[in-house]
N, C-alpha and C positions, 0 to 999 in steps of 0.2 A: 685466461684470454683477455687481452685489452678490451676496453669498452668499445672502441671503434670497430674492431674485428667482430665482436659479439653482435653489435648492431647490424653489421653487414651480413653476417650469417643469418640473423633473424629476418632480415629483409628478403634474402633469397628463399627462405623457407615459407614465408607468408603467402597465402593464396588469395586472401580477400583484398580486392583492389584498393578499397578505401584505407584499410589499415596499412597496406604496403606503401601507399603514398605518405602516410603519417611517418612511418619508420624511415622512409627515404629522406624526408625533411630532417629527421633527427640525425641521420647519418651525415647529411650535408652540413648541418650545424656543428656537430662534434668535429668533423674534419676541418672546418673553418676555425676551430679554436673556441667555440662557444661551449658553455656548460650544458649538460643534459637537462638540468632543471629549468634553465632559461628557455630552452626550446620547448620543453614540455608545457611551460606556461603559455606558449603560443598556440597550444592545442587544447583549449578549454573543453571542447566537446568530447575529448578522449580521456584526459587526465583531470582528476579532481584537485581542488586546492590542497586537500590533505596530502594526497600523493606527491604533489609538487613540493610542498613544504618538507615532507619526510625525505625526499630525494635530495633536496638542497642541504638539509642537515647532514645526510649521509656523505655528501660530497665534501662538506666542510670538515667532518670528523674522520674521513678516510674509511668509512664503513658502508660504502655504497652497495656492495654485494649483499650484506646482511639486510640493509634497508629495503632493497628491491625484493628480497625474499619475503619480508614482512608485508610489503605492498601487495605482492601476489597472493599471499595467504589471506589478507584482509578482503581483497576483491573476490577471491574464491568463496569466502564465507558469505559475503554480501550477495553473491550470485545465487548461492544455495538458498538463502532466505527469500530472495525474490522469486525463485522457482517454486518454493513452498507456498508462498502467498498466492502466486498465480494458480497453482493447482487447487488451493483451497477455495478460490473464488470462481474458477472456471465452471465447475460442475453445477453449483447453485444457479449461476447465471444462465447456463444452458437449460436447466430444468424450468426456470422461470420463463425463458423465451419460448420453449415448447408449450408450456401451459398457456401462455398468452396467445400463441398462434391457434391452439386447439379451441380455446374459448371463443376467440374472435371468429373463427371459421364456423363454429356452431351457431353463434348469434347472427351472423350475416347471411348464412346460406341454408342452414338446417331449420332453424326456428321459423323463418317465414313460410317454408313449405308445410310444416306442421300447422301453422296458423290457418292456412287455407283449408286444410282438412278439417280442423276443428270448427271453422265457420260454417262449413256445409253439412257436417254430420251431427253437431250438437243441437241443431234446431232451436237456436236462440237461447239455450241454457247458458248460465254464467260459467266462466272458467274458474278452476281452483285458484286461490290467491297466489300460490307459488308460480303457477303457469302464467298468470296474468302479469306478474312482476317480471318474469323472464321475457315475455313477449314485448312488454313496454320498453325494457332495456334494449332489446334488439331493434325496436322501431326507432328509438332515439339515436342509437349508434348508426343505423343505416342512413337516417335523414341528416345527421350532423357529423358524418365521418370526416369530412374535410375540416370542419371546425375543431373536432377533437384533436386531429393531427396538428393543426395550427396552434391550438392552445398548448398542447404538449411541447412543441418546439419552442414556443415563446416562453413557457415556464422554464424549460431547460436553459435557454439563453439568459433569462433573468437571473437564475441561480448562479450561472457562471459569472455573470457581470457582478453580482453581489459578492461572490467569493473572491473576485479580483480587487475589491475595495478594501481599504484598511480595516474598517469595522467588520466587514464580512470575513476577512482572513482571521481576525482575532476570534470571532465567534466560531469559525470552523476549527481553528486550532484548539480552542478550549473544549469544544464538543468532542473532538477526536481524542483528547486525553481523558475525558470524564464521562463519555457515553456509557450506558449500562453494559453492553456486550463487547463493543469494540474498544472501549476505553482501557481496560486492563492490558489488552494486547498492544495497543499503541504506547502505553507507558513502558512496558517491557522493552519494546523496540527502541524507544527513546533512550532508556538507560543503557541498553546494549550498544547502540550507536555511539553515544557519548563516551562510554568507557573504552570501546574499541578504538575510536579515533584518538582519544587522549593518551591511552596506554601505548599505542603504536607510535604516536608522535614522540612521546617521552623516550621510548626505547631507541628511537632513531636519532636522538640527540637534540630534538627541538626543546627550547626552554618552556617552562611551565606556562607563562603568560601567552606566548605565541601559540602553544598547543591548545590552551583554553580558547583562544580566539578562533582557531581552526574548528574545534569541537562546537563552538557556538554557531559559527557561520554555516556549518553543515548539519545543524540539528534538525532542519526541516520542519520546525514548529515554532511559530513566532512567540507564543507564550513561553516556551522553554528557553528560547534564545534571549528574551528580555531578562528572564531570571538568571541565566548564566552571565549576562553582562553585569548584574549586581554581584555575582560571585567573583568575577574578575576584578571588580573595583575593590572588594574586600581583600582579595589575595594581593593586589598591588599595594595595599596599605599595610601589609605585614601579617595578615591572618593566614591560617592554614587552609587547606582545601575542604576537609571534611566538615568543619564547622559551618561555613557558609552554605554548603550543599544541603545540610540538614534543614535549612530554612525553605527548601523547595520540596513540596509534598512528594514529587516523583522519586526523589532520592532518599527519603526518610526510611529508616530501618536498615536492612542488610547492606545496601550499596554504600551508604555513608559510613557504617561501621567498618566495612572491609577497607574502604579508602583510608579511614583513620589508622587502622592497623598497618596498612602499607606505608603511610607517612612516618609512623613511629618506628617501623622496622627498616626503613630505607629501601623498601621494595614496592614503591608505588606503581611503577609500570606493570610489574608482574601481577599485582593485586587488581589493577584496573582490567587487565586482560582476562583475569579469572572471573571478575564480575561480568564482563561481556560474554564469556563462555556460558556462565550459569543462566543468564537471562536469554541468550539465544536458544539454549536448550529448552527453557520454559516456553519461549515463543513457539518452538517446533511442537512441543507437547500440547500447547493450547490450540494450535491450528489443527492438530490431529483430532483432538476432542471436539472442537467446533465443527469440523467437517463430518465427524461421526454423528453428531446430533442434527446437523442441518439436513443431511441426506434423507432420513426418514420423515422429518418434518415437512420438507418440500414435497416429497412424494405423497404424503398424507393430505396436504393441503390441495394438491392438484386433484387427487382422487375425490375429495369432498366437493370441490368446485364442479368438476365434470359430472360427478354423481348427482349433484343437485340439479344440474341442467337436464340430465337424462330422466330423473324422477319427475321434474316439472313437465316434461314432454309426454311422459307415459301416463300421468294421472288422468288427463282427459280421454286417453285411449281406453282406459278401463271403463269410464263413464259411457263412451260410445258403444263398447261391447254390451254394457248393461241395457242401453237403449235398443240396440239391435235385438237383443234377446227378448 
């Protein structure tokens, strides 16, 4: 089927209004004689620079159908990873939200009622240390609830502003790569994204340096992007790819070794895609393990916090029963 007919059929099948409008503009552009990649470049919210570069190379090499299949496969894989990441973070966030609501409700509404009972029944006797600490916390929270909210919002805004500055972005990107728990996962994601982008671009006919530029620009991490700029400079001066990559800690070991084998055997795109598959599988396994460990840890933490509050409230009740006896 010719490209124009395929786009027209796709436009008729699409139900989402926004996407249908985008495809309609693609149809009009191709009918007017423009290339598909040029019009895709006018839709940056829908098509990434990597996808546009791959389609442009496919148009130049006469392999547009194969390139579009690779673009679709890459987007499917990225979507699966995003869904996995969302599912791994949704449950812990929900548990933390429920725990915060329960604890706040106890401190604001339940603890003050018990405090009134303790004041009238204990006949001036001191409260247990744990109970006194809980009551003091509830008092501070009730009297300064607005201030707590304002400070929380101001702190959140300050962190967002700091993350938007150049030093803040560098610190955030470095922390993302080398944090104790999240760091290994972020490093695997970075290697998988780089290898997937570079391998798909090379398979589609994009040159090594333009493909490296695409991989650098879509790295999503400033520290890694600056390191890849150094790799590009060395490749431009005549070096291979594996050697410069060994100078980046993220790529040391298996990724650089497999890329070196791919360069020597003339199968660099295939080897890059294999590296991406391996690291994507490792990310999936790491997310599964992390979720398995986080779930009982969060439930246990919530149980300890709520249990501590309950014990703190019932300790004086035991003393009141003793006094009544």
